[in-house]
C-alpha positions in Angstrom: 46.3 87.5 13.9 43.9 87.0 16.7 40.3 88.2 16.3 38.3 88.6 19.6 34.7 89.8 19.8 33.8 91.0 23.3 30.1 90.9 23.3 29.7 92.2 26.9 31.9 95.3 26.2 30.7 95.6 22.6 34.2 95.6 21.4 36.1 93.8 18.6 39.8 93.4 19.2 42.4 92.6 16.7 45.8 91.4 18.1 48.7 91.3 15.5 51.7 91.7 17.8 54.5 89.1 17.8 55.3 86.8 20.6 51.9 85.7 21.6 51.7 82.0 22.6 49.0 80.2 20.4 48.0 76.6 20.5 46.0 74.4 18.1 42.5 73.2 18.7 39.9 71.5 16.5 37.1 73.8 15.3 33.4 72.9 15.7 30.9 73.6 12.8 28.6 76.5 13.8 25.9 76.2 11.1 24.9 73.4 8.7 27.0 73.3 5.7 25.3 71.9 2.6 28.5 72.0 0.5 30.6 69.8 2.9 27.6 68.0 4.5 29.0 68.9 8.0 26.1 69.4 10.4 26.1 72.1 13.1 27.8 70.9 16.3 30.2 68.4 14.6 33.9 68.7 14.2 35.0 70.3 10.8 37.7 67.4 10.8 35.7 64.7 9.0 36.6 60.9 9.0 37.1 61.4 5.2 39.9 63.9 5.9 41.4 61.6 8.6 41.4 58.7 6.0 43.1 60.9 3.5 45.9 61.8 6.0 46.4 58.2 7.0 46.7 57.2 3.2 49.1 60.1 2.8 51.3 59.0 5.5 51.4 55.4 4.2 51.9 56.4 0.6 53.3 60.0 0.3 52.2 61.7 -3.0 54.9 62.4 -5.5 53.5 65.8 -6.2 54.1 68.0 -3.0 51.1 70.3 -4.0 48.7 67.3 -3.5 49.9 66.8 0.1 47.4 67.7 2.8 49.6 67.6 5.9 49.2 69.9 8.8 49.0 73.0 6.7 46.1 71.3 4.8 44.2 70.9 8.1 44.5 74.7 8.9 43.6 75.7 5.2 40.4 73.5 5.6 39.5 75.2 8.8 39.7 71.8 10.7 42.4 73.2 13.1 42.6 76.7 14.4 45.2 78.4 16.5 44.0 80.3 19.6 45.8 82.6 22.0 44.9 83.4 25.6 42.7 86.4 24.6 40.6 84.5 22.1 40.3 81.5 24.5 38.4 83.8 26.9 35.5 84.0 24.4 35.6 80.4 23.2 33.7 77.3 24.5 36.2 74.4 24.3 35.1 70.8 25.0 37.6 68.2 26.1 36.8 65.3 23.6 34.5 64.6 20.6 32.7 62.3 22.9 31.6 65.4 25.0 30.3 67.0 21.7 28.1 63.9 21.1 26.7 64.1 24.7 26.0 67.8 24.2 24.1 67.0 21.0 22.1 64.4 22.8 21.4 66.7 25.6 20.0 69.3 23.2 17.8 66.7 21.5 16.2 65.9 24.9 17.9 62.5 25.6 18.3 61.5 29.2 21.9 61.1 30.0 23.4 58.8 32.6 26.3 60.4 34.4 26.7 57.4 36.7 30.1 55.5 36.0 28.7 52.4 37.7 31.3 49.6 38.6 33.6 50.4 35.7 36.8 51.6 37.6 38.7 52.3 34.3 36.0 54.6 32.9 37.2 58.3 32.2 35.9 60.6 34.9 34.4 63.8 33.3 32.5 66.7 34.5 28.7 66.5 34.5 27.1 68.2 31.5 26.1 71.7 32.0 22.5 72.4 30.9 23.3 76.1 30.5 25.8 75.4 27.7 24.3 76.6 24.4 27.2 75.8 22.0 30.8 74.7 21.6 33.1 76.6 19.4 36.2 74.3 19.7 37.4 70.9 20.8 40.7 69.9 22.4 42.9 67.8 20.2 43.7 65.8 23.3 42.8 66.5 27.0 46.5 66.6 27.9 46.9 69.6 25.5 45.6 71.9 28.3 48.8 71.3 30.1 52.3 72.8 29.2 55.5 71.0 28.7 56.5 70.9 32.3 53.2 70.0 33.7 52.7 67.2 31.0 55.7 65.3 32.2 54.4 64.9 35.7 53.3 61.2 36.4 49.9 60.9 37.9 49.0 64.6 38.3 45.4 63.7 39.2 46.6 62.2 42.4 48.5 65.2 43.4 47.4 68.3 45.4 47.1 71.1 42.8 49.8 73.4 44.4 52.2 70.6 44.2 51.8 70.2 40.4 52.4 74.0 40.2 55.6 73.6 42.2 56.8 70.8 40.0 56.1 72.8 36.8 58.3 75.5 38.2 61.0 73.2 39.5 61.0 70.6 36.7 62.7 72.9 34.3 65.6 73.2 36.8 66.3 69.6 37.0 69.9 68.5 36.1 70.5 66.1 33.2 71.5 66.4 29.6 70.2 69.7 28.1 71.9 69.0 24.8 74.2 66.2 23.4 76.8 68.7 22.0 77.3 70.3 25.5 81.1 69.8 25.2 81.3 71.9 22.0 79.2 74.8 23.2 80.5 78.0 24.8 77.8 78.5 27.5 78.6 80.7 30.4 77.7 77.9 32.9 76.4 74.4 32.3 75.6 71.6 34.7 75.7 67.9 33.4 74.5 64.9 35.5 76.8 61.9 35.5 74.3 59.2 35.3 70.8 60.5 34.2 68.1 57.8 34.3 64.8 57.2 32.7 61.9 57.8 35.0 60.1 54.7 36.3 56.7 56.2 35.8 56.2 58.1 32.6 53.5 59.9 30.6 52.6 59.7 27.1 53.8 63.2 26.4 57.3 62.2 27.5 57.6 60.0 24.5 56.9 63.0 22.1 59.2 65.3 24.1 62.0 62.8 23.8 62.4 62.8 27.6 63.7 59.2 27.5 66.6 60.3 25.1 67.5 63.3 27.1 66.5 62.4 30.7 66.9 64.7 33.8 67.3 63.2 37.2 67.8 59.9 38.8 65.7 57.1 40.4 66.5 57.3 44.1 65.2 54.7 46.7 63.8 56.7 49.4 62.0 55.9 52.8 59.6 58.2 54.5 60.3 57.7 58.2 60.7 59.4 61.6 64.2 60.2 63.0 64.8 59.6 66.7 61.2 60.1 67.4 60.8 63.5 65.7 58.9 64.1 62.4 61.5 65.2 59.9 59.3 67.6 57.8 61.1 68.6 54.6 64.7 67.8 55.3 66.5 64.8 54.0 69.1 62.3 55.4 71.2 60.8 52.6 73.2 57.7 52.5 76.9 58.5 52.5 77.8 55.2 50.6 75.4 56.1 47.8 77.0 59.6 47.5 80.4 57.8 47.4 79.3 55.4 44.7 78.3 58.5 42.4 74.6 59.2 43.3 73.8 62.8 42.0 77.3 63.4 40.9 77.6 66.1 38.2 79.9 68.1 36.0 80.1 71.9 36.0 81.3 73.8 33.0 82.2 77.4 32.9 83.6 79.4 30.0 86.3 82.1 30.7 87.4 85.0 28.6 90.8 86.8 28.9 91.7 90.1 27.1 95.1 91.5 26.5 95.6 95.1 25.2 98.8 96.7 23.9 98.7 100.3 23.3 101.6 102.1 22.0 102.5 105.3 19.9 101.7 103.5 16.6 100.1 100.2 17.6 96.9 99.4 19.0 96.7 95.6 19.3 93.8 93.9 21.1 93.8 90.1 21.6 90.9 88.2 23.2 91.2 84.7 24.2 88.2 82.4 24.8 88.9 79.3 27.0 86.8 76.3 26.1 85.5 74.4 29.1 86.3 71.0 27.6 
């Protein structure tokens, strides 16, 4: 259930329909809580709770009711699921560090936005003086991206439409979609002969098991002119590479055959499914 308060329209919306995409974010304390000791503007997720989770992971409790886990974080209010409608009325900061900078700004402390000579320092947007409060904090900045966008290496070095194109085309890449493809009765299936792990990876790929089920191959390419003309978007491929098996794939298709025998007293129907393997 998603609860949205539209202050401008003076409406309170309740969404309970199924199928809405929701994602988890950390919650930020809105008022001082004397019971828990959490001050306004701090994460509800405390260091004490994190230490309990780390201890629980190292030494799992025998009694399942004592386990905190992910469900415990939701019950404690440290993590909340938001949908697109509720995100419209929320202020979400990227990192807990941004929360700290926001508190210093409210306290009147002068902030230095100059990164100096440190080339490895994280680039972040300048603090907005008109921001009055934050309601949530991202679990990790990469969580703003979906599955297809999070497997793009160096997306910050790309033109933004190119990231959009790759997000649309990445899901069409050929590889291993499942390890039991030979036992499935899919209408159509394409399997790449020699899928390879990408040379440049992202941290999200490790969690998505992209190395175990890769899609695509690492091709050696040259960006060059051909006979004095710019080649634009076309590709000239090496015939010997194709002959040696580059981009070779399998195509599976399932066929069904039906035979009917209709007589005076018999009505026999036989259906045969032909397995692709």
